[in-house]
C-alpha positions as CSV (number, residue, x, y, z in Angstrom):
1,M,0.8,-37.1,-14.5
2,A,-0.7,-40.6,-14.8
3,E,-0.4,-41.4,-11.1
4,L,-2.9,-38.7,-10.2
5,V,-5.7,-40.4,-12.1
6,H,-5.7,-43.3,-9.7
7,L,-6.0,-41.1,-6.6
8,T,-9.2,-39.8,-4.9
9,Q,-10.1,-36.1,-5.2
10,P,-9.3,-35.5,-1.5
11,Q,-5.8,-37.0,-2.0
12,R,-5.2,-34.9,-5.1
13,D,-6.2,-31.8,-3.2
14,R,-3.8,-32.6,-0.4
15,L,-0.9,-33.2,-2.8
16,A,-1.8,-29.9,-4.6
17,F,-1.6,-28.1,-1.2
18,I,1.8,-29.7,-0.6
19,E,3.1,-28.4,-3.9
20,L,1.7,-24.9,-3.3
21,R,3.3,-24.7,0.1
22,V,6.7,-25.9,-1.1
23,R,6.8,-23.9,-4.3
24,F,5.5,-20.6,-3.1
25,I,6.3,-20.6,0.7
26,G,9.4,-22.8,0.5
27,E,8.5,-25.3,3.2
28,I,5.8,-27.6,4.6
29,R,5.4,-29.5,7.8
30,R,3.2,-32.5,8.6
31,Q,1.2,-30.3,10.9
32,D,0.3,-27.9,8.0
33,L,-1.6,-30.8,6.4
34,V,-3.2,-31.8,9.7
35,C,-4.5,-28.3,10.4
36,R,-5.6,-27.6,6.8
37,F,-7.5,-30.9,6.1
38,G,-8.3,-32.2,9.6
39,I,-6.5,-35.5,9.0
40,Q,-4.4,-37.6,11.3
41,S,-0.6,-37.3,11.5
42,A,-0.2,-40.7,10.0
43,A,-2.2,-39.7,6.9
44,A,-0.2,-36.5,6.5
45,T,3.0,-38.5,6.6
46,R,1.7,-40.8,3.9
47,D,0.7,-37.8,1.7
48,L,4.2,-36.3,2.1
49,A,5.8,-39.6,1.2
50,L,3.5,-40.1,-1.8
51,Y,4.3,-36.6,-3.2
52,K,8.0,-37.2,-2.7
53,E,7.7,-40.5,-4.6
54,M,5.8,-38.8,-7.4
55,A,8.2,-35.9,-7.7
56,P,11.6,-36.9,-6.2
57,G,13.4,-33.7,-6.9
58,N,10.6,-31.3,-5.7
59,M,11.3,-31.4,-2.0
60,E,13.8,-32.6,0.6
61,Y,13.7,-33.1,4.3
62,D,15.4,-30.5,6.5
63,S,16.3,-32.3,9.7
64,K,17.3,-29.0,11.4
65,G,14.0,-27.3,10.7
66,K,12.0,-30.5,10.8
67,S,10.2,-29.6,7.6
68,Y,10.2,-30.4,3.9
69,I,11.8,-27.6,1.9
70,L,12.0,-26.8,-1.8
71,G,14.2,-29.3,-3.7
72,P,17.0,-28.3,-6.1
73,E,15.3,-29.8,-9.1
74,F,11.7,-28.7,-8.6
75,R,9.3,-29.3,-11.5
76,P,5.6,-28.6,-10.9
77,V,3.2,-31.6,-10.9
78,F,0.1,-29.4,-11.0
79,D,-0.7,-26.7,-13.7
80,F,-2.1,-24.0,-11.5
81,P,-3.6,-20.9,-13.2
82,A,-2.0,-17.7,-12.0
83,D,-5.3,-16.3,-10.7
84,R,-5.7,-19.4,-8.5
85,V,-2.2,-19.1,-7.1
86,L,-2.6,-15.4,-6.3
87,S,-6.0,-15.9,-4.7
88,W,-4.5,-18.6,-2.5
89,L,-1.5,-16.4,-1.6
90,T,-3.5,-13.2,-0.9
91,Q,-6.9,-14.6,0.3
92,G,-6.2,-18.0,1.6
93,F,-8.5,-20.2,-0.4
94,G,-8.6,-22.1,-3.7
95,D,-5.7,-24.4,-3.0
96,G,-7.3,-27.6,-4.2
97,E,-6.3,-29.4,-7.4
98,P,-6.7,-27.1,-10.4
99,V,-9.7,-28.7,-12.1
100,R,-12.3,-26.8,-14.0
101,L,-15.5,-26.5,-11.9
102,K,-19.0,-25.8,-13.1
103,A,-20.3,-22.5,-11.9
104,W,-23.4,-22.4,-9.8
105,V,-24.7,-19.3,-11.7
106,T,-23.7,-17.8,-15.0
107,C,-21.1,-15.2,-14.3
108,E,-18.8,-13.1,-16.6
109,S,-16.0,-11.2,-15.1
110,P,-13.0,-9.5,-16.7
111,S,-9.7,-11.3,-16.5
112,R,-6.2,-9.7,-16.3
113,V,-4.4,-9.0,-19.5
114,T,-1.1,-10.1,-18.0
115,H,-0.1,-12.5,-15.2
116,P,3.3,-12.8,-13.4
117,D,5.4,-15.8,-14.3
118,L,4.7,-18.3,-11.6
119,D,8.4,-19.4,-11.2
120,T,9.3,-15.7,-10.6
121,L,6.3,-15.2,-8.3
122,A,7.4,-18.3,-6.3
123,C,10.9,-16.9,-5.7
124,V,9.3,-13.6,-4.6
125,T,6.9,-15.2,-2.2
126,R,9.5,-17.6,-0.7
127,S,11.7,-14.6,-0.2
128,I,8.9,-12.9,1.7
129,H,8.1,-15.9,3.8
130,Q,11.7,-16.7,4.7
131,E,12.5,-13.0,5.3
132,S,15.5,-13.3,2.9
133,P,16.9,-10.8,0.4
134,L,16.2,-11.5,-3.3
135,K,18.7,-10.9,-6.1
136,I,17.0,-9.9,-9.3
137,E,17.6,-8.5,-12.8
138,Y,15.1,-5.7,-13.2
139,H,13.9,-4.0,-16.3
140,S,12.7,-0.4,-16.0
141,I,11.6,2.0,-18.7
142,S,13.6,4.8,-17.1
143,S,16.8,2.8,-16.1
144,G,16.8,-0.2,-18.5
145,R,18.3,-3.4,-17.2
146,T,19.9,-3.3,-13.8
147,E,20.9,-5.9,-11.2
148,R,19.6,-5.3,-7.7
149,E,19.2,-6.8,-4.3
150,I,15.8,-6.2,-2.7
151,V,14.3,-7.2,0.6
152,P,10.6,-8.0,-0.2
153,F,7.9,-8.1,2.4
154,A,4.5,-7.7,0.6
155,L,2.7,-8.1,-2.7
156,I,0.6,-5.2,-4.0
157,D,-2.2,-5.5,-6.6
158,N,-2.7,-2.1,-8.3
159,G,-5.6,-3.4,-10.4
160,L,-3.5,-3.9,-13.5
161,R,-0.2,-5.3,-12.4
162,W,1.2,-7.1,-9.4
163,H,4.1,-5.4,-7.5
164,V,6.3,-6.5,-4.7
165,R,7.0,-4.0,-1.9
166,A,10.6,-4.1,-0.9
167,F,13.7,-2.3,0.4
168,D,15.9,-1.7,-2.7
169,R,19.5,-1.8,-1.7
170,K,20.6,-0.1,-4.9
171,T,18.5,3.1,-4.2
172,Q,18.5,2.6,-0.4
173,E,14.8,3.2,-0.2
174,F,11.5,1.3,-0.1
175,R,10.0,0.9,-3.5
176,D,7.5,-1.1,-5.6
177,S,8.8,-3.4,-8.3
178,V,6.6,-4.8,-11.1
179,I,6.8,-8.6,-10.9
180,T,6.6,-9.1,-14.7
181,R,9.8,-7.0,-15.0
182,I,11.8,-9.2,-12.8
183,R,14.2,-11.8,-14.4
184,R,16.6,-14.3,-12.9
185,P,15.4,-14.1,-9.3
186,A,17.4,-15.9,-6.6
187,V,16.6,-16.1,-2.9
188,L,19.6,-15.3,-0.8
189,K,18.6,-17.7,1.9
190,G,20.5,-17.1,5.2
191,A,21.7,-13.7,4.1
192,A,21.4,-11.0,6.8
193,V,18.6,-8.4,6.7
194,E,19.5,-5.1,8.4
195,P,17.0,-3.5,10.8
196,H,16.5,-0.5,8.5
197,E,15.5,-2.8,5.6
198,R,12.4,-4.3,7.4
199,S,8.8,-3.3,6.8
200,N,8.4,-1.6,10.1
201,Q,10.9,1.1,8.9
202,D,8.8,1.8,5.7
203,I,7.0,5.0,6.7
204,Q,4.8,4.8,3.6
205,W,3.8,1.3,4.5
206,T,3.1,1.8,8.2
207,R,1.3,5.2,7.7
208,I,-2.5,4.9,7.4
209,V,-4.3,7.8,5.7
210,E,-8.0,8.4,6.2
211,L,-9.9,9.7,3.1
212,E,-13.4,11.0,2.6
213,L,-14.9,10.6,-0.9
214,V,-18.1,12.2,-1.9
215,P,-20.2,12.2,-5.1
216,H,-18.5,14.4,-7.8
217,P,-20.1,17.8,-7.6
218,D,-20.3,18.1,-11.4
219,Q,-21.9,14.7,-12.0
220,P,-25.7,14.3,-12.1
221,H,-27.7,12.1,-9.7
222,P,-25.4,12.1,-6.6
223,E,-28.0,9.9,-4.9
224,I,-27.2,7.0,-7.3
225,T,-23.5,7.4,-6.6
226,Q,-24.3,7.2,-2.9
227,M,-26.2,4.0,-3.5
228,D,-23.5,2.4,-5.7
229,Y,-20.8,3.0,-3.0
230,R,-23.1,2.5,0.0
231,M,-22.2,5.9,1.4
232,D,-22.9,6.8,5.0
233,K,-24.6,10.3,5.0
234,G,-23.2,11.0,1.6
235,V,-19.6,10.1,2.4
236,L,-17.4,7.1,1.6
237,R,-14.6,6.8,4.2
238,L,-11.5,4.8,3.4
239,K,-8.5,3.9,5.5
240,L,-5.5,3.0,3.2
241,R,-1.8,2.5,3.5
242,A,0.0,5.5,2.2
243,A,2.0,3.1,0.0
244,T,-1.2,1.9,-1.8
245,A,-3.4,5.1,-1.8
246,G,-2.4,6.4,-5.2
247,Y,-3.1,3.0,-6.8
248,I,-6.5,2.7,-5.3
249,L,-7.6,6.2,-6.0
250,R,-6.6,5.8,-9.7
251,Q,-8.3,2.4,-9.9
252,M,-11.5,4.0,-8.5
253,S,-11.2,7.0,-10.8
254,V,-11.4,9.5,-8.0
255,D,-11.0,13.2,-8.9
256,C,-8.3,14.4,-6.5
257,S,-8.1,18.0,-7.8
258,P,-8.8,20.7,-5.3
259,D,-11.5,22.2,-7.5
260,H,-13.1,19.0,-8.9
261,S,-11.9,20.0,-12.3
262,L,-12.1,16.5,-14.0
263,R,-15.3,16.4,-16.1
264,A,-15.2,12.9,-17.7
265,H,-18.0,10.5,-17.0
266,E,-15.9,8.0,-15.1
267,Y,-15.1,10.5,-12.3
268,R,-18.1,9.9,-10.1
269,L,-16.1,10.5,-6.9
270,W,-14.2,13.5,-5.5
271,L,-11.7,13.5,-2.8
272,K,-13.2,16.0,-0.3
273,D,-9.8,17.1,1.2
274,P,-6.8,16.6,-1.0
275,L,-4.5,17.7,1.9
276,A,-5.2,14.2,3.4
277,L,-2.7,13.0,0.8
278,Y,0.1,15.3,1.9
279,G,3.3,13.4,2.2
280,V,2.0,10.3,0.4
281,K,4.6,9.5,-2.2
282,N,2.5,7.7,-4.7
283,A,-0.3,10.3,-4.5
284,V,1.2,11.4,-7.8
285,L,-0.7,8.5,-9.4
286,A,-4.1,9.8,-8.1
287,P,-6.0,11.6,-10.9
288,A,-5.3,15.3,-11.0
289,Y,-3.7,15.4,-7.5
290,R,-1.6,18.5,-6.9
291,S,0.7,18.8,-4.0
292,P,0.1,22.1,-2.2
293,D,3.8,23.0,-2.2
294,Q,4.9,21.6,-5.5
295,G,2.0,22.1,-7.9
296,H,1.1,19.2,-10.1
297,L,3.5,16.3,-9.6
298,E,4.7,14.0,-12.4
299,P,4.7,10.3,-11.5
300,D,8.0,8.8,-10.4
301,S,8.9,6.2,-12.9
302,D,9.2,3.3,-10.4
303,Q,6.1,4.3,-8.4
304,S,4.0,4.2,-11.6
305,G,5.6,0.9,-12.7
306,S,7.5,2.4,-15.6
């Protein structure tokens, strides 16, 4: 947009912040700018007026809530990469204007193969922030296309895909939905959320499991594994939400068999006590995990993101 060229970098950063807040959170107040950038209220008011002038349909003033909210004809001014948006949403930084910056040191890191659509992600995050149900069309390998209403409350990164943790009104249980498989999302703003649909009722989310990982007994040089994972007396201790444990153990390639039976080179860690995962639903995703009362479990289609 031509108008941006004539603005200073600090002004563009503040306008970018306004757009991020409105698009992904659904609202912004003058005080949000004051706190984030350390500017005076008058300057924040000017920034909000300038953004509204540049993009008239992107936000409108809600006199009841005394905030600017998402407009009915939102069109993004800034072209944010998905990684920047997700780092801002989940880690709280990187909300300046999306310009390419020169790295201080040469660095090469793998990028994701897939990214969620930002318009879909924006609906999901607004639903989370506003504590509103979300109507979606969901595509599953096991069930095909279905229409659902979910009550989202958190994003989950499993290392390969982004999920949203939510109460699924169709199945009447808490589940993970892959964001790239969501179509036609619509925030049901103002719709009631029942007490049993809230995150504090999600046992898998509120339960914390404590796991002890040790160097794999069948891998050479355990001392190097201890160095790589900064183990304390030969043990790496993790505290994880039950809802995410399976994802993390798979991402870390932890052998979760009771007899450390996985022999491939990537399994450098072994879960010392597999019973610590008892009752963890997505433990079926952990490599070679076997429930003591059910033998080897097959992954549930939605838990694995199928």
